[in-house]
A tleap script that builds the chain and sets N, CA, C and O, in Angstrom:
source leaprc.protein.ff14SB
mol = sequence {
  NMET ALA VAL TYR VAL VAL SER HIE LYS VAL
  ASN ASP PHE GLU VAL TRP LYS SER VAL PHE
  ASP SER ASN ILE ALA ILE THR GLU LYS PHE
  GLY ILE THR ASP ARG PHE VAL LEU GLN ALA
  ALA ASP ASP PRO ASN TYR VAL THR VAL VAL
  GLY GLU GLY ALA LEU GLY LYS CILE
}
set mol.1.N position { 122.485 105.721 88.023 }
set mol.1.CA position { 123.908 105.628 87.755 }
set mol.1.C position { 124.189 104.249 87.166 }
set mol.1.O position { 123.738 103.234 87.697 }
set mol.2.N position { 124.924 104.221 86.088 }
set mol.2.CA position { 125.338 102.968 85.457 }
set mol.2.C position { 126.812 102.723 85.770 }
set mol.2.O position { 127.589 103.663 85.941 }
set mol.3.N position { 127.179 101.454 85.841 }
set mol.3.CA position { 128.562 101.064 86.095 }
set mol.3.C position { 128.998 100.136 84.969 }
set mol.3.O position { 128.237 99.265 84.545 }
set mol.4.N position { 130.221 100.323 84.488 }
set mol.4.CA position { 130.757 99.401 83.494 }
set mol.4.C position { 132.087 98.864 83.988 }
set mol.4.O position { 132.804 99.536 84.729 }
set mol.5.N position { 132.408 97.647 83.572 }
set mol.5.CA position { 133.680 97.006 83.898 }
set mol.5.C position { 134.204 96.364 82.621 }
set mol.5.O position { 133.507 95.581 81.975 }
set mol.6.N position { 135.436 96.704 82.266 }
set mol.6.CA position { 136.072 96.143 81.071 }
set mol.6.C position { 137.440 95.626 81.480 }
set mol.6.O position { 138.226 96.347 82.096 }
set mol.7.N position { 137.725 94.373 81.136 }
set mol.7.CA position { 139.047 93.785 81.412 }
set mol.7.C position { 139.644 93.294 80.111 }
set mol.7.O position { 138.967 92.650 79.308 }
set mol.8.N position { 140.913 93.600 79.906 }
set mol.8.CA position { 141.583 93.126 78.699 }
set mol.8.C position { 143.092 93.291 78.831 }
set mol.8.O position { 143.593 94.018 79.689 }
set mol.9.N position { 143.790 92.592 77.955 }
set mol.9.CA position { 145.250 92.672 77.910 }
set mol.9.C position { 145.646 93.727 76.889 }
set mol.9.O position { 145.059 93.807 75.810 }
set mol.10.N position { 146.637 94.533 77.228 }
set mol.10.CA position { 147.175 95.536 76.317 }
set mol.10.C position { 148.626 95.185 76.013 }
set mol.10.O position { 149.264 94.450 76.767 }
set mol.11.N position { 149.140 95.707 74.915 }
set mol.11.CA position { 150.533 95.417 74.546 }
set mol.11.C position { 151.533 96.142 75.429 }
set mol.11.O position { 152.561 95.581 75.806 }
set mol.12.N position { 151.228 97.392 75.757 }
set mol.12.CA position { 152.146 98.221 76.537 }
set mol.12.C position { 151.304 99.150 77.410 }
set mol.12.O position { 150.665 100.074 76.906 }
set mol.13.N position { 151.307 98.905 78.701 }
set mol.13.CA position { 150.438 99.661 79.594 }
set mol.13.C position { 150.683 101.165 79.501 }
set mol.13.O position { 149.725 101.936 79.456 }
set mol.14.N position { 151.920 101.593 79.471 }
set mol.14.CA position { 152.222 103.032 79.456 }
set mol.14.C position { 151.648 103.713 78.215 }
set mol.14.O position { 151.094 104.808 78.310 }
set mol.15.N position { 151.777 103.076 77.064 }
set mol.15.CA position { 151.224 103.626 75.827 }
set mol.15.C position { 149.704 103.642 75.910 }
set mol.15.O position { 149.073 104.653 75.603 }
set mol.16.N position { 149.117 102.527 76.325 }
set mol.16.CA position { 147.663 102.425 76.447 }
set mol.16.C position { 147.131 103.486 77.400 }
set mol.16.O position { 146.136 104.145 77.099 }
set mol.17.N position { 147.784 103.658 78.546 }
set mol.17.CA position { 147.310 104.606 79.564 }
set mol.17.C position { 147.364 106.035 79.053 }
set mol.17.O position { 146.474 106.829 79.359 }
set mol.18.N position { 148.383 106.380 78.285 }
set mol.18.CA position { 148.463 107.744 77.764 }
set mol.18.C position { 147.311 108.015 76.796 }
set mol.18.O position { 146.755 109.113 76.792 }
set mol.19.N position { 146.949 107.032 75.981 }
set mol.19.CA position { 145.800 107.194 75.076 }
set mol.19.C position { 144.510 107.260 75.885 }
set mol.19.O position { 143.655 108.105 75.619 }
set mol.20.N position { 144.365 106.392 76.854 }
set mol.20.CA position { 143.181 106.393 77.724 }
set mol.20.C position { 143.014 107.762 78.381 }
set mol.20.O position { 141.920 108.327 78.371 }
set mol.21.N position { 144.077 108.287 78.941 }
set mol.21.CA position { 144.011 109.590 79.620 }
set mol.21.C position { 143.705 110.731 78.652 }
set mol.21.O position { 143.068 111.711 79.038 }
set mol.22.N position { 144.141 110.618 77.419 }
set mol.22.CA position { 143.909 111.686 76.451 }
set mol.22.C position { 142.447 111.739 75.990 }
set mol.22.O position { 142.039 112.705 75.346 }
set mol.23.N position { 141.666 110.717 76.313 }
set mol.23.CA position { 140.264 110.666 75.902 }
set mol.23.C position { 139.286 110.979 77.030 }
set mol.23.O position { 138.091 110.716 76.894 }
set mol.24.N position { 139.762 111.526 78.126 }
set mol.24.CA position { 138.898 111.823 79.266 }
set mol.24.C position { 137.761 112.764 78.869 }
set mol.24.O position { 136.627 112.562 79.303 }
set mol.25.N position { 138.032 113.773 78.066 }
set mol.25.CA position { 136.984 114.722 77.661 }
set mol.25.C position { 135.865 114.016 76.901 }
set mol.25.O position { 134.696 114.368 77.051 }
set mol.26.N position { 136.214 113.033 76.095 }
set mol.26.CA position { 135.203 112.289 75.343 }
set mol.26.C position { 134.330 111.476 76.287 }
set mol.26.O position { 133.107 111.467 76.148 }
set mol.27.N position { 134.942 110.802 77.236 }
set mol.27.CA position { 134.138 109.993 78.160 }
set mol.27.C position { 133.245 110.881 79.022 }
set mol.27.O position { 132.110 110.512 79.324 }
set mol.28.N position { 133.742 112.033 79.412 }
set mol.28.CA position { 132.921 112.958 80.205 }
set mol.28.C position { 131.744 113.474 79.389 }
set mol.28.O position { 130.661 113.685 79.935 }
set mol.29.N position { 131.938 113.679 78.102 }
set mol.29.CA position { 130.855 114.121 77.216 }
set mol.29.C position { 129.688 113.138 77.251 }
set mol.29.O position { 128.531 113.542 77.142 }
set mol.30.N position { 129.987 111.860 77.402 }
set mol.30.CA position { 128.959 110.832 77.435 }
set mol.30.C position { 128.509 110.489 78.850 }
set mol.30.O position { 127.823 109.488 79.055 }
set mol.31.N position { 128.884 111.300 79.818 }
set mol.31.CA position { 128.376 111.150 81.168 }
set mol.31.C position { 129.172 110.267 82.098 }
set mol.31.O position { 128.738 110.009 83.220 }
set mol.32.N position { 130.335 109.793 81.658 }
set mol.32.CA position { 131.164 108.961 82.529 }
set mol.32.C position { 131.949 109.895 83.445 }
set mol.32.O position { 132.839 110.620 83.001 }
set mol.33.N position { 131.608 109.866 84.711 }
set mol.33.CA position { 132.181 110.830 85.646 }
set mol.33.C position { 133.314 110.266 86.490 }
set mol.33.O position { 134.180 111.018 86.938 }
set mol.34.N position { 133.322 108.989 86.707 }
set mol.34.CA position { 134.374 108.355 87.509 }
set mol.34.C position { 134.914 107.165 86.746 }
set mol.34.O position { 134.156 106.411 86.137 }
set mol.35.N position { 136.217 106.999 86.780 }
set mol.35.CA position { 136.829 105.848 86.133 }
set mol.35.C position { 138.063 105.432 86.942 }
set mol.35.O position { 138.796 106.267 87.472 }
set mol.36.N position { 138.261 104.140 87.016 }
set mol.36.CA position { 139.391 103.598 87.761 }
set mol.36.C position { 140.094 102.591 86.874 }
set mol.36.O position { 139.444 101.756 86.245 }
set mol.37.N position { 141.405 102.659 86.815 }
set mol.37.CA position { 142.195 101.718 86.035 }
set mol.37.C position { 142.994 100.864 87.012 }
set mol.37.O position { 143.731 101.380 87.852 }
set mol.38.N position { 142.838 99.559 86.889 }
set mol.38.CA position { 143.534 98.612 87.752 }
set mol.38.C position { 144.431 97.729 86.897 }
set mol.38.O position { 144.084 97.394 85.764 }
set mol.39.N position { 145.573 97.356 87.432 }
set mol.39.CA position { 146.486 96.440 86.759 }
set mol.39.C position { 146.565 95.154 87.561 }
set mol.39.O position { 146.572 95.183 88.792 }
set mol.40.N position { 146.626 94.023 86.866 }
set mol.40.CA position { 146.781 92.741 87.537 }
set mol.40.C position { 148.147 92.691 88.220 }
set mol.40.O position { 149.141 93.171 87.675 }
set mol.41.N position { 148.185 92.114 89.400 }
set mol.41.CA position { 149.436 92.043 90.158 }
set mol.41.C position { 150.496 91.212 89.441 }
set mol.41.O position { 151.687 91.505 89.544 }
set mol.42.N position { 150.072 90.180 88.718 }
set mol.42.CA position { 151.038 89.298 88.062 }
set mol.42.C position { 151.279 89.639 86.587 }
set mol.42.O position { 152.118 89.014 85.939 }
set mol.43.N position { 150.543 90.633 86.051 }
set mol.43.CA position { 150.731 91.042 84.658 }
set mol.43.C position { 150.279 92.492 84.500 }
set mol.43.O position { 149.086 92.742 84.331 }
set mol.44.N position { 151.199 93.448 84.551 }
set mol.44.CA position { 150.813 94.858 84.486 }
set mol.44.C position { 150.179 95.267 83.157 }
set mol.44.O position { 149.626 96.362 83.055 }
set mol.45.N position { 150.248 94.416 82.146 }
set mol.45.CA position { 149.598 94.706 80.875 }
set mol.45.C position { 148.172 94.164 80.800 }
set mol.45.O position { 147.509 94.305 79.773 }
set mol.46.N position { 147.700 93.548 81.876 }
set mol.46.CA position { 146.302 93.121 81.946 }
set mol.46.C position { 145.578 94.160 82.798 }
set mol.46.O position { 145.842 94.290 83.993 }
set mol.47.N position { 144.664 94.897 82.170 }
set mol.47.CA position { 144.009 96.011 82.853 }
set mol.47.C position { 142.511 95.770 83.011 }
set mol.47.O position { 141.880 95.071 82.219 }
set mol.48.N position { 141.974 96.368 84.053 }
set mol.48.CA position { 140.535 96.401 84.277 }
set mol.48.C position { 140.161 97.856 84.485 }
set mol.48.O position { 140.765 98.559 85.296 }
set mol.49.N position { 139.158 98.297 83.745 }
set mol.49.CA position { 138.663 99.666 83.870 }
set mol.49.C position { 137.249 99.586 84.436 }
set mol.49.O position { 136.393 98.869 83.919 }
set mol.50.N position { 137.027 100.333 85.503 }
set mol.50.CA position { 135.705 100.416 86.121 }
set mol.50.C position { 135.278 101.879 86.020 }
set mol.50.O position { 136.036 102.786 86.364 }
set mol.51.N position { 134.056 102.091 85.544 }
set mol.51.CA position { 133.575 103.466 85.408 }
set mol.51.C position { 132.136 103.611 85.838 }
set mol.51.O position { 131.390 102.634 85.898 }
set mol.52.N position { 131.751 104.834 86.137 }
set mol.52.CA position { 130.374 105.170 86.490 }
set mol.52.C position { 129.927 106.342 85.640 }
set mol.52.O position { 130.729 107.188 85.246 }
set mol.53.N position { 128.650 106.376 85.369 }
set mol.53.CA position { 128.139 107.491 84.614 }
set mol.53.C position { 126.625 107.562 84.675 }
set mol.53.O position { 125.964 106.669 85.205 }
set mol.54.N position { 126.093 108.634 84.128 }
set mol.54.CA position { 124.648 108.827 84.080 }
set mol.54.C position { 124.041 107.792 83.141 }
set mol.54.O position { 124.506 107.617 82.015 }
set mol.55.N position { 123.025 107.123 83.601 }
set mol.55.CA position { 122.415 106.020 82.842 }
set mol.55.C position { 121.931 106.461 81.472 }
set mol.55.O position { 122.076 105.706 80.511 }
set mol.56.N position { 121.367 107.640 81.345 }
set mol.56.CA position { 120.814 108.084 80.080 }
set mol.56.C position { 121.842 108.466 79.045 }
set mol.56.O position { 121.491 108.618 77.875 }
set mol.57.N position { 123.087 108.627 79.418 }
set mol.57.CA position { 124.106 109.093 78.480 }
set mol.57.C position { 125.030 107.994 77.990 }
set mol.57.O position { 125.637 108.139 76.929 }
set mol.58.N position { 125.156 106.917 78.717 }
set mol.58.CA position { 126.107 105.857 78.344 }
set mol.58.C position { 125.489 105.002 77.255 }
set mol.58.O position { 126.114 104.050 76.788 }
savepdb mol mol.pdb
quit
């Protein structure tokens, strides 16, 4: 199992999240089975995404 962590600032969390959610089928195609989206307490537009997936597919 591989784990990835990506942190970055987005312009508008709601817009970003809707695009992120619309791509779930693509991430599943590449073996990413679990994903978590976190927002910074002091800046809701700063996000961290943590995901897990099959090592051979990512």
